[in-house]
N, C-alpha and C positions, 0 to 999 in steps of 0.2 A: 118530164119538165112541166112545171105548172106556171101558167102566165095569167095575168089579171089586168084589167083596166078599171080605172076609178076616177070619175069626175069628182074631185074633192071640193068643189064649189069655190068660186071666187073669194079669196081671203079679204077682199075689200067690201063684201056685201054687208049691208047695214041692217037687214031685217033680223030681229032677235034670234030666231032659230038658226040662222046661218052665220052668226058671229064666230069668227075663227077661234077665238080663245075659248068659246063654249064647246066646240066640237073637235078640236085638234087632238086631244088625247084619244078620243074614239077612232079618229082616222088612223093614228099610229097603231092602235090596238088591232084594227082590221088588217093593216098591212102585216103585222107580226103574226096574227092568228091564222091567216090564210096560208102562210108559208109558201107563197109563190116565189119562183126563181127570177121572174121578170115582172116588172110593173110598168104600166103606161098610165100616167096621171094627166088629167086635163084641168084647166082653170087654176093652175098652180102658180102663184106669185113667188118671187125669189125668197121672200121672208117665210113663206110656208114651207118651201123646200128646205131652207136652212134650219127651221125648227124641227122638221122631220129627221133631218140628218143628225141633229143633236140628240134626239131621244131614241132613235133606232140604234141597235147594237153597233158600236164603233167599228170602223173598218170592214163592215160586212156588205156595204152597198156602195156602188158607184152610179153615176148618172151622166146623161148627156141631154142637151137641148138648150135652146136660147128662147128668150122672150119674143113675142110676136111683133113688138113695136120696133121702130126704126133704130133705136139705140140698144135693143136687146132687152128692154124692160117689158112690163106688162105680163099678161098671162103666158105661161110656158106650157108645153106639152112634153114633159121630160120622159125619158125611158130610164128606169132604174133596174140594176141587175146585181145579183149576188156575186161579189168578187171572188169567192172561193170556187165558183163554178165557171164563170165567164171572164174572158179577156177581151177588151175593146181593141178592134182593129182600126175602125174609122167611124166617124159620125158627121152628120150634116143636118142643118135646118134649112128648109126651103119654104118660100111663101107662095101660096096659090095666087095665080094671076099672070099677067104678061111678062113680069120680070121676077122669076122665082128666086134669083140669087140676090135681089135687092131687099134688105131688111125693111119691113114696114109696108111693102107693096101688098095690094089686095085685088081681088076680083072686082070687076065693074059692078057698082051698086052695093057692095058689101059695106056694112057699118064698121067692121073691124078687119084687120089683117087676119088671115087664117094660115096656119103653118102645119108642116109635117116634120117630125124629128125622125131621122133614120139612123140606126146604129148597126154596124156590122160587128158581130161578136164571134169568138171561138168558144164553143161549148167544150170544155175540158173533159167532161164526163163521156162525151160521145165522139170526141175528136172531129167535130164538124163545124164549119163556118156557116153562120146564118145571119139573116137580116131581120131586124125588128123595126117596125114603123108605128109611130103614134101620131094621131091627128085629132082634131076637133073641128068638125065641119059646121058650116053655117046653120044657125038654128031657125032662120026664117024663110029660106028660099031653097026649094027642091032643085031649082035650076042651078044655083050656085053650088049646091052639094054635088050635083052630077058633073059640073065643070071641074070641081076640085078632084073628084074621083077619077075622071078621065086623065087629068094632069098627073095624078099620082101613078096611074098605070103606066104612063109614058116614062116617068122617072124610074120605075122598077123594071120595065121590059128589058133593057140591055143586060141585066143581070138575072134574068128569069130562071137560070139553072140553079140558083142558090135557094135553099129553103127560106121562105119569107113569112113572117107573122105580122099581120096588120091589125092594130088595136086602136081604140079611141072612142070618143063620143061622136057617133056618126049622125045623130040628130034626125034620123029618118025612120019611118015605119018599115017593117018587113015588106019586101017586094018593090020598094022604091028603086028607081034606076041607079041611084048612087050606090046602093048596097049591092045591087046585082053585079 
């Protein structure tokens, strides 16, 4: 099984090298060329995900994940999987902070809500159920990254017997507490 994570860069970025229309074909090409079975994307807006679904081979990919804002908009951290190999059992999006089931909530001091998308899949090739988690941790605060990582561990602990793959843009250097 091949898994990959890719921060595709905020589609609303206005600096010339980051304009979505300039780089979107290359993003799709990377997804196809790597031939991963599972993808975790970060900074993906709904219009970026819709464009990728239009240009990637039809009916070959499914996805899960909500936007981080209160109404489900804004940046997403979706998980994509090959439908020929995996079947979705369940999925959820949680917000880091004191109210993880309330859309738009955030850790104290955070500029933006941060989320984790969790998908439970059955791998048809191996006849095994697994969990895939995608997240994008705070870019400015090691303390908030550590708090989010601790919260994520709490969410995963009750189901620790299941194989779990955690992917994302963790925004921290090797050895930082959040990564440990």
